[in-house]
N, C-alpha and C positions, 0 to 999 in steps of 0.2 A: 409500470410493468406489474401484471398481476401476481399476487402471491401464490406461490406453488400450493397445490391442493395437499392437505393432510387428512382428507376426509375419511380414508380407509386404512390409515397406518398412524397409530398414536403409540408405537413401541417405546420411542425414547421418553415420551411424556410419562407413561405408566411405569417404566423403570424407575424414573426420578421418584415418582410417587411412592413406590415400593420401598425405596431406600429411606426416604423422609419418614414413612409411616413405621418402618421397622426400627429405626433409630428412635423414634418418639416412643414406641412401645417399650424399647429396651430400657430407656431412661426411667420408665416408670417401674421397673423391676430392679430391686436390689437384691441380687442373688449371690450365694457363695461360689467359690471356685469349684467346688465339688458338684454342684447342681446346675452350673451355668449351661451345659448343653441342653439339658431339659427345658430350662427356662427360655433359652434362645429359640428352641424349636417351637415352643407355644408362641413366642412373640412373632416367629416367622410366619407361623399359620394365621395368627391374627392380622399380620400386615397383608399377607396374600389374600385373605378373605376380604379385607377392606378394600384393596385395591382392585380386586376382580369384580366386587359388587359395583363399585363406581364405574368401572370399565364397561361393564355389561349395561348399566343404565344409560350412560351417556353416549356410548358408541352405538348402541341400538341396531345390532346387526340382524336381528331376527327378520323372518319373512312370515306374514300373516296371510291365511288363506280366507279368511273369513271377510205511495202517496194517496192518500185517501181520495175517493171518488168526490168530485165536486159537483153540486147541484147546480145546474144551469137554467137560465129562464126559458120559458116555452118560445116556441117559433115566433118570430116577430117580423112579418114581411115588411113592416114599415121602415125598417132599417135599409131596406134595398131600394135604389132608385128606379124609376119608371124607365123603360127602354124607348120611350117616345122620341127622344132627341139624341143624336149622336154628335158629340164634339169633333171638330176637324182640326182646329188650330187654337193655341192660346198664344197671345202676345202679351207678355208680363214685363212691367217695369216696377223695380223696387228701389226704395231709398232707405237704407237702415241708418238708425241713429246709435253710434257706438262710442262717441267722444264724450269726455266729462264736460265739455263746453256746451253740449247738447242740452244740458239742464234737466228739465222734467220730461223732455222727450227722449232722453237716454234709454236704450234698450227697447225702443219701439221701432216701427217702420211705416212708411207710407207706401201704398201699392196701388197700381192700376192695371187692369187686365181687359183685353179684348178677346172675346171667346167666339170663335166662328162655328157655328152649329148648323145642323142640318135635320129637320123632323123626319121621323118615319111614319108618323100618323098626324093627322090634323089635331092640333091641340092649342088651347090658351093657356096651359099651365107649364112654366118652366120650373123644373125641380132639380136642384143642384146642392152640393155641400158648401157649407161655411161654418167656421167655428172660431169664435173670439175675435172676429173681425167686425169693425164698426164701419158701416156703408155710408158714404156721403152721396154717391151717384149710382143709380141703378136704371139702366136704359137699354134700349135695343133698337135695330133698324134692319131694313132688308139690305144685305150686302149690295151696294150699288155697282153699276158698270164702270169701268174705268173712266176717271175724270168727272163722274157725276157726283152730286151732293146727296148725302144720305137724308132720309126723313126720320129724325130721332123722335122716338116714342118712350114713355116712361113705363118701367117695369113696376108693378104694384106689389108690395109684399102682403101675401095672403096669410102665411104662417111660417114660423120658424121653430122647429122642434129642437129644443137644446139638448135632448137626450139622443136623438138620431142625426143630429147636426143638419138636417135636410131643411132648406130654405125653398118654399114654395112661392114662386112669382107668377103673377098673371099678365097677360098681354092685352091690349085693347080689342083684338079680334084674333081668331085661330091662326095659328102659323100653318102656312101651307106646306103640305107634303113635298120633300125634296128641294124646297126653296132654301137657299143659304141666307143665314141671319148672323148679324153681330151682336153679341151681348157685351155691354159696357158697364164696368165697376170701378169706382174709386173707393178706397178704404184705408183704414189704419189697423196696425195689429201690434202685438206685444212679442217680444223676443224673450221667453221665459228661460229658466235655467234647468228644465226638467228633460232636456235632451230629445225632445220631440218637436216637430214642426220646424219653423224657422227660429232656431233658438241661440242663445249666447253661451259662450264658453270662455275660459281664460287661462293663461298660464303666467308664471313668474320667470322673467329672463335672468341672465347671468349678471345683470346690474340691479337685481331685486326690483325691477319695475313689473307691475301687473298689466299684461297685454290682453286685451279683450278681442274677441273674434265672433263672426255669426257664421253658423253652419246649419245644415238641414238634416232631418231624418223623417221622411215622409211614410214610409211602410208602417202600418198597413193602411191607416186612415188618417194621416196628418198633414197631407197637402192642403187640406181645406183650412188649415191655420196660417197658410201663407198666401193663398188665393182662393176665391170661390171657384169651385170645380166640380166635374163629375168624377168623384173620387172613389171610383171603383176600377179594379183592373181591367175590366172589359172594355171600358170607355177610352180606346187609344186615340192620340192626336199627336200632332207635331207642336213643338214649343219654340217660341222666340223669346228669349231672355234679355233684358237690359237692366244693368245695375248701375246706380249713381253712387259713387264712393268718394271718400276723403283721399286726398293725395297720398297720405301715409299708408293707405291699404292698396292690396291688390285683390283681384277677383278671379275666380275659376267657376266654370259650370260644366254641363255635360259635353259641350262642344267648344271648338276653338273660338277665340275672340275674333269677330269680323272687323271691327274697327273700334277705336277709342278717341274721343274728342272732349274738349274742355266743356264743362257745364257753364251755364250762366251764373252759377253759384260759385263764389270765390273759394280757391282751394280744392275744388272738386271735379271729378272727371266722371265720364259716362262710359261704360264698357257694354258693346253690343256684341252678342254672341250669335254664332250660326244656327240656323235652324236645326233642331234634332231630328232624328228618325222618328217615325210613328211609334209611340210608346205610350205606356200607362202613366198616370199621374204621380204614382209613388216612386218612380224612377228619376224623377226631376231632381236636381241637386245644385246648390251654389254655395260657395264659401268666400267671405270677405275677411281678409286677415293680413298679416304681415309675414306670412310664410315665404320660405325660399323653395326653389324647385330644382331637381337634378333631373335633366330631360334630354332627350334627342329630338329629332323632328316630330315624332308621333307618341312617344311615351314619356311619362314623367312621374316623379315621386315628390310629393310636397310635405314639408313639416316646419315647425318653428326653426329658426335660424341656427340655433344651438344644436339642433339635431341632425344638421345636414350630413355629417359624416356617417350617421347611422341609417342613411337611406340606400347605401350602395348594394347591399345584398338583395333587397326587395326590387330595386331597379333592375338588377341583373337576372333574378330569377322569374320576375314578373314578365319580362319580355320574351324569355325563353318558353315558359309556360303558355303564354298567349298564342305563340307561333305554333307550338306542338298541338294545342287544342284545336287550332284552325286546321291543321294537317289531319288530326284524327276525324274531325267532324266534316272535312272537305268543304269548308267555308271559311275563308280568311276573314278575321275579325274586321279588318279595315275596309272590307268590301260590303259591309252591311249598312253604310249610310252615315258612319261617323269615323272621321280620319284622326282621332287622337284617343289615347287612353291615360288617364291620370289616377294616381292613387294617393290619398292624403291621410295623414296621421292626426287625429282630432283629440285634443286633451281630454274632453268629456264626450263620451260617445256610449250610448245605451246598450247597444248590441256589439258583437265582436267586430262586425264589419257590414257594409251595405253595398248592394250591386247597383247603384245608380249607374245609368249607361254612359261610359266615358268618364265617370268620376267616382271611383270606388272610395269609400270612406272608411276608415279603421279607427279602433283605439291605437294610441301610440305603442302600446307593448305588443300589438298585433301586426305591427308593420316595420317597427325599427329594430336593427341588428347592430350591436357592438361586438366586434369580433373577439375582444379580450373578456367580455363579461356574459354575453348572451349564451345560455346552454343550447347544446344540440337539440334537446327537446323543444325548446322555445323556436329555435330557427325552424325545426320541422313544422311546428304550430303555424308560423308565419308563412312559409311556402304553401303549406296545405290551405290557409285561409285565403291567399292570393288566388290559388287554384279554384277554390270554391266560389269566389265572387267573378272570377273570369268565366267560369262555366255558366254562371247566370247570364253572361252576355248572350248566350244562346238559348238556355233553359230558364225563362224568366223575363228576359228583356225582348229578344227578337220573337219568341213564342212564349206567351204568357197564360197562366191559369185563368180560366175565364172568371172564376170566383174562388175566394179563399177555401171553399169546401175542397178544392183540389190543390191546395198548397204543395203536396208531395210532387206534383209535376214540375214545380220550381225547385224546392228544396230537396227532394230525393235524389235528382240529378245532380245538384250542386254538390250534396254531400258524396254521392258516388265519385265525382271527379275531384273531391277533396283528396282522395286517396289515389285513384287511378289516373287522374290528371296530373298530379304532382309526380307520380312515379315515371311519367314520360320524361321527366327532366332529372329528378333526384332519384336516381336508379339504385342507389346502395342503402336505402332505408327500409327495404322489405315492407312496403306499405300494404301489399296485398294480404300479408299475414297480420299486420296491425288491424287491419279492417275488421276482422273477425272478433277480436276481443274488445276493440273500441266501439263498434256499431252493433254488430248482431247481438252478441251476448249481453251488452248493456241495456238494449231496448226490451229484450225478452222479459225481464222483470216486470216493467211497466204493463207490458202487452199480455200479462198473465193474471191480471185482476181486473175488477169492475171499474177501474179508474181509467181504463184504456178508452180509445175511439177508433173507428175505422179510418183507413188512410183517406177514402172518399167520404166525406161527412156532410150529408145534405142539411143537417141541422146546424147550420153555420150562419149566423145574423149578427148578432151584438158584438160590441168589442170584446167582450169576454169570450165569446166563441172564437173570434178572430184570434185571440191570444193563445186560446187552447190549441189551434191548428198549428202554431209554431212550437210544437213540442217534438220529443223524440220520435213519435210515430211518424210524422211527416219527414223527418230528417233521417233518422237511423233505419226505421222500418222501410221507409220509402227506398232508400239507397240498398238496402238488403234485399228487397223484393226486386229491384232492378238487377242486381248481381245474379239472383236466382234465375231471372229470365235469360240473361246473358249465357249462362252456363247451360241452361235447358236448350235454347234454340241455336247456340253456337256462336262464338265470338265474333266471326266475321259477318254473320247474318244480322247479328245485334247491331254491329257498327253501321252496317248499310242501312239498317231500318231507321237508325237515328238521323242519318244524313237526309234520307228522304223525308222523314217528319219535319225537319227543320225547313227544308225547301218548301214543302207543301203549305206550312202554316205560318211562315214568316210574317212578321207584322200583325199577326192575328192573335186572338186568344184561343185556348185550347181547353178541351175536356178529355177525360181519360180514354173515351171510345175512340178518339183520334190517335191516340198512342197505340192502342190495341191494334187498330187497323194497320198502322205501319209495322208493327211487329208480325202480325199474322201474315202480312204479305211477303215476308222474308223467312217465315219459319218453316223449315223443312218437314216433310211428312215423317221421315224417318226419325224425328226428334219429338214425335207426339204433337204434332200441330192440330189434330183433331180435339186435343185437350187444352188447347191454348186459352180459348174463351173461359172455360171452367177454372183453370189455374188463376187466370186474371181476376176474375170477379170474386173467387173465393177468398183471395188475399187482400182485396182492395175495398170490398163493400162489407166484409165480415170484420169483426175485430178478432184478436187472438191469433193463435197458431197452434198446430197439432204436436201431440206427443205420439210418436211412432213406436209402437211395441213390437219388437222383433223376436219372435219365440222360435229359437233353434230346437229341433227335435232331438230326442235322447241319441237317436243314432247318427246325428250329425249330418244328414243329408237332405233335410227340408227346413226352411224358415218360413213361418207364417207371419205376415205383416198385418197389423190392425192399427187404428187410430182413435184417439179421443182428444178432446180439447186439453191443453195443459193449463192448470190453475193452481196458483200458489196457495190460495186461501179457500177454505170451504165456507159455503154459504154467505158469501159476500154480494150476492145478487148478480153474479156473472152467469151467462148462459153456458152450461157444461155440454150442452148437446150439440154444439156447433161441430161440423165436419168440413174437411177441406180437400181439394183436388190437388195432390202433392207429387211433383216430381221426385223419385227415389233412387239415390246412387247408393252402392255399397261395395265393399270388398270383403274377402274371407282370408282366414289363416292360410288357405292354399294359394291364393292369388297375390295377396299383399300389394295390390295395385292402388296406390293413392294418388295417382296422377290423372286417371280418367274420370272427369266429372260429368260426363254425359249420362243422364239418367238411364237406368236399367228398365224401370217401367214407371207408370203413373198410378198412384193410389187413388181411385176416384172417390169423391165424397159419398157417393151411393153405394160403394163396395163394402160388404161386411169384412171382407179381408182378401188378402192376396198371398199365394204361396209360391216361393221359389224352390226349385229342386236342384241338387248337386249330384254329379256322378260318383264323386269320392267324399269321404267323411271330411268334416271340417270341424275345428275345435272352438272357432269363434267367427262372428261376422261383426263387422263395423259399418254402419250405414252413416250417410251423410257425408261424403268424401270431401274434405277440406271445408266442412261446414258450408257448402254452397247452397243448401236448401234452408229454409226458415222452419225448422222443426227441431225438436228434441227427440232423443231416442233412448228407449229403455230395453233391457235384454233380460233373459233368464239369469238366474244367479250363477249357474254354471258357466255362462257365457261371460259373465263380468269377472269371475275368477280366472278364467282363460285369458281374458285381456290383461288382467293383473300379472299373470304369469309372463305374458309376452313382453309387457312393460319392464319387467325386471331383467330381461335378457339383453345382450349387447345391442347397442343402438336402439334401445326400446322396443326391440322386436320388429324393427322396420316400420312402425306406425308413425305416420307423418306428424310433425310438429304441430300443425293446426288440428289435427284429430286428437292428439294428446290433450290439446287445450279443450276441445269439445268434450272429451271424456270427463275430464276434471269439472268443467262447468256443469254438464248434465248431471253427474253424480251429486254434487252439491246441492243442486236445485231439485232433483228428485227426491232426495232425502228430506229437504226442507218442506216439500209438498206432501210427503208422506207415501210416496210411490215405492220407496225402498227404505231398508233400515239404515240409520247412520252407521251401525257397525260395518256394513258392506262397503258404504262410501269410503269411510276412513281406512278400511283394510286395503282397498285399491289405491287410496291416495298416498299410502306409505311409499309407493314408488317415487314420489316427488323428492325423497332423500337423494336420488340419483339424477335429478332433472337439473340442467344447467342452461336452459333455454327460456328466453323472455316469454314467448307466447304462452306456454303452459302455466308458467308461474304466475302471469297476469291473471289467468282465469282463476288460479288458486288463490291468490290474494284477494281478488274480488268476492270470492265466496266465503273466505275466512273473515272478511271484514263484516259481513253480516252476523256471524257467530260471535266475533269479538264485541260487537255492539250489544247482543242479547246477553253476554256474560257480565256486561256492566263492569264493575270494579273488581270482580272476582276472576282474575286472569293468572293466577299462580300457575296451574297446570298448563293452561293454553301456552303461557310464555316458554314453558320447557318444550312443549310440542313445536312451536314455531322455531325455537333455537335448533332443535334436533333436525327438522326438515331442511332448514336452510344452511346446515353446516357446510355441505360440499360446496353449494353455490357461493357461500360466503368466503370460504377459503380459497376458491378458484378465482374469484373476481376482485377480492380485497377493496381497498380504497384508490389504488393507483391505476390509471389508465395505461393500456398497452398500445403500441402502434398498430397491433394486429386486431385491436378490438373493432367490431362492427358496431353499427348503431345500436342494434338491439342488445349487444352486450353492455353498452354504456347505459342504456335504459334499465336493463335487469340490475345492474350494479346498484343504480339508485334505489330501486325498490327492494332489494335485498338488504341493503345497508339500513334503510329506513324501517323495515320490519324488525331486523335483528337487533338494532339498537333500541327500538322502542319496547321490544320484549325482553330486554335485560342482558343481551350478549355483552359482558363486562369489556371484552377486547374492542368491540365495536364502539361503545360508549367512551372508553379512554382514548381512542385514537381520534374520535370525532372532536373531543375536547382539545386534544393537541393541536389538530388543525385550526381550531377556533382561535387558539392562543396566538396564531399568526393570521389574523382575520383578513389582512390585505392580500394574502396569498393563497386562500383556499381556492383549489381547482374549481372552475366554474360548474362542471357537471355533477358535483357532489355537494355544493353549497346548500341546497336545500336540506339536505340530511345533516350537515354540520351545524348550521343555523338552529334547527329545530331541536337537535340533541342539546346543544348548549342552553338553550332556554328551558327545555324540560328538566334537565338536570342542575340548572344553575339558579341564578336568582336575579336581583336588581342590576348587579354589576354586569352580567352578559346582556340583559335587555337593555341597558344603557348604551352599551356598545353598538348593538344593532341599530338602535333608535337613532343614534347620531349619524351613522352610516346612511340610514334611510333619509334623514333630513337633508343630506348633502348630495345624495345620488343623483346623477345625470343620465343614467341608462334606464329606459323605461322597463325593460324586461327584468332588471336587477331590483329596481324599486318595487316591483310587483312581487317578486320573490321575498324580499326583506318584509314587506307589510304582510304577506301571507304567512310568514314565519312567527309573527308575533303571538298568534294563537296557541303556540307550543308552551306558552308558560303555564305553571301549575300553582304558584302562590297566589293566595286570594288578593293581595294588594296588586299584583301584576295583572291579574284578570280583570280587575276593576280599571286598571290604567289602560288596557287595550280597549275596553269597552268604551271608556270615555275618548279614546282616540277615534272611534267609530262615530261617537256622537258629534266630534268636531269637524272642522274642516280640512284638518290634516289628511283625512283619507277622503278621497273624491266620492261623490254619490255613487258613481258606477262601480266603485270597488268595495262599498260598505258591507254589502252582503257576503262577499267572499272572505273578507277579513273576519267578519263576526263568525262566519261558519267555522273556520278554523280554530276559533276558541272553544268550540264544544265538540269538534270531530277528532281533534289530535290527542286528546286525553279524555277517557271515559269519566275520569273524576270531575271534570269540569262541567258536565251536563247540568247538574242541579244549581251550582252556582251562577252559571250563565242564564239559566231560565229565570232565576230570582232576579237578576239584573235586568233582563229584558222586560219582564212583567212589572217590575217595580218602576221602570223608566220608560214605559212603552209609548207615552205621549211624546217625550223627547225624541225617542228613536223613529216615531212616525215623522216627525218633522225633519229630522236628519236624513231619513231614507226617502222621503217625498210622499209617502202614503201609508195608511193603515193597512192596505193590502200587503204592502211589502213586509210589515211587522207580523201579520198574520201568517204569512209563508215561513218567517223565521220561527215562530212559535211553533209551528206545525213540524218544522225540520228537527227542532229540538226535541219535541215530544216523541218524534218516531224513535228516539234513542232511549226513552224511559224504560227502566227495568223493574220499578217498584211501584206498589200500590199507592204508597203515600205521594209519589210523583202525580200519579194520575188524579188523585184527590186535589193536588195543588192546581193543576190544570183546570179542573172543573170549577173549583173555587174562583180562580180568575176569570174563566169565562162567564160564569154566572154574573159576576159583578161588573164585567167591562165589555161584553160583546156588543152591546148597543152602540159603542163607539166606532165599530168595525164595518158598519153597514152591511153590504152584500158579502163582505169578506168574513162576516161571523160565521158563515157556513164552512169556511176553512178551519176555524177554530173548533167548531162542532165535529167536523170530520177527523180532526186530530185526536179527540177523545176516542172515537171509533177504532182508530189506528193503534193507540195505546193499548185498548182493551184486546184487541186481536193479537198484539204482539205479546202481551202478558199471557194470554191464553195459549199462544203457540209455545212460549217458554215453559209453561206449566207442563205441556204434553211432551215436548221434544227436547227440551234443553238437558234434561237429566240424563238422556241417552248419550249425549256428546260429553257431559261431564264424567260420567261412567267410563266412557271409552278413554278419556285422558287419564283418569285415575288408574284404570286397569292397564293401561299402556305403561305407565310407570312401574305399577305393580308386578305386571307380567316380566318386564325386565328384570326386576329385582329378584323374583322368584326363579328365573332362569339362571341368574347370576349364583344365587345360593346353590341351586342344583349343580351347576358347574363346579363350584367350589368344594361341594361335598365330595364330588368325584375326584378332584384334584388332591384334597387333603387324605383321601383313602390311598390314593397312590403314592403320596410322599411318605405317608406313615409306613406303608408295605416296603418301600425302598429303604428307609431309615432302619426299620427292624432288620 
């Protein structure tokens, strides 16, 4: 049950304070009976003064009216394959060596592949990809008629570029156009432990036995490590897979097993799989393991045997989402050429999950649910990730981006359905609201600097380029843009266009123009169809997004709209002159219609301004209804004050929860960028004292986090500020869940408790400690808070308790929560201990970066100590994390939190002495220096304003208290006289 709110009524508390202070003052006075009345009155006045000052300061009831860019290589067409040859089918046979008895062959594999191809031009050069494979046979022949014997000819190796992985082979004569040929290769390869290609993984079972398995991760360019291939998404083909495995293992692949037979090798079986649909190489997958499966005729979830019970939720929700997704898109998944869907939990997995057609692969914590331990937040993440990967069956697998320049055609839609697909099944989570703070507002920071890239980026060639395209631009901005189009053209029209797009381009590759054509064919004229193309290209081919300035006239009857590109930094090389074609929504103080998200007009990129006229006077306008557009909004100062006044009224003046979040986010970022003064921002944000909803508070906490980082270790006034703002939410939510709690109440409780405890709320800290004393019974949804507070406020005893729990934990989500709590420690010896855990095998490679990041993000005081450890042991860390690139990213992330010149000097000293070891990642280190310099410059220019506000906030409260007490004492004196 939630604790009853005491946010606006502290009468009992201050009466007690008054009595205590009066008695204390009285004991200090030794006065005679003849003068005791006078002395008692003096004591009473002092007591009243002391209590009232504290009350005024703490109750605070006043109302105020006032990653660095990376340098990429130049275009390199040599990374791209020629389109002279098209693959039709791959017939692949693999024999992995996973047993200890395999000796020196252990963790290698034998492979054989027959590739059916068809030239589109006459050529004697066959170019395809191969990486880390040793070929023993390379040959080809014309595909013979049934029953005829082929004439085998040798393929001659002309060149093999180890940088591009392209192997150029020559034929004895030109291959004829449209003639079908067979390429034949035999080879061996290695199963590395780097979670790419055909790789090895392991787990320790309940009998303390190490169990090895083999799995795959081919996106974006790693299929070439398992078989020679045309390893680009546009080269679609079908696949026939055969795997030879020891009898102790079982296998799964994209499709069902066609048949299994005994091998001629003792104790081995051969599994032959059905032909796949026509698809890209990066979507092929196979697993050789001792996993068990929960399944029906078509759907299954695989995991290690010990985790079978944790597969029930994903099995249930996965089937439901797959059905609802098919209904929404009017295309049943099982009608697309694959009659099964499996989802597998892999102990070591490089990304969150992967959309292999018919065999989705996940990290264990991203798929497995334990009803007693898995938090609601983790459950939502799991359902959402399942929805994301299943959406890829349509956007990515059935219709695939032609090249990674258009990654957003895959990932934008998958991220869109992460929320709106899950919402088709899990209807109580208010995912449409969460989308705004999770996706739109989070990507805006990156997209407002020179470090960004356009959604459609033609400068995409190298592996570094490919990696760049899998960033928040393709995911978050892609989904945000898609949502903006939905609200602009109308939901039903949008849905119909997607259905037609999938039918027209099924089993093919796609480019953005194909999607635009599908949209415009269903885009009504009364929803600005004539601007569709301009909207599309201004947001997909250009970087960034606009700041819309809405200038309300003094008479309140007209609003002039103008635009400029929103940039967080000055002079970082970003093009400030970009303009966009923007669908604009708005409402006013007279209308208060926050439900109609159909644009009122389109602000063209060529228009200097646009003016809206009203028949009656309005006091405020709010643009971007429910933040359905991808832009920020600034208003006149009087408009901001009018919004503030509305927010202090009942039900926040009728302003929608999402728009309150938008107001908070825009204010904090407008001040950060220098468009408005921080005094105005924080004057309006005082309304948060009354806010009890998750969405606006998430925007607030995200914005405050930037300021908290800039403050470094000097957070005394900031701590008071956070405690004041969160008082009502803290008292209302408390630690205990209520049966009436919605999902967003549960999520807000975790955030408020985390911030309140972190910034010194004594009640919060003490209650968290009390929960920790009963470690085995901490409610699952507040465990992250309790664990972190215990480590931050405690020492080795508390750490040892959590560490021992971690060592014996069998629930993947709880194990992740525990290891990510380790970074909350503050003692130097414990900081070093956690760092050494990251260096060790106790933390899996996939988790090292996240565990290490908590060590410097949970406590500002840890930034310098962790930087010293990372730089001192950078070679060991590179070995543990798998690359110097990973270490460079860690150093860059730590440096982004620097607040002092001496820290910058330490970074420069390290870079000067060691950048040569980092290869191409040395640019990341150099860019980190620029980021620190920019942050220090920003702090010098802006941070004083924030500090002053915090100081004056307390001072103003004290002055108001003294003014009140002066009047009170005069009144009391008059009455007594």
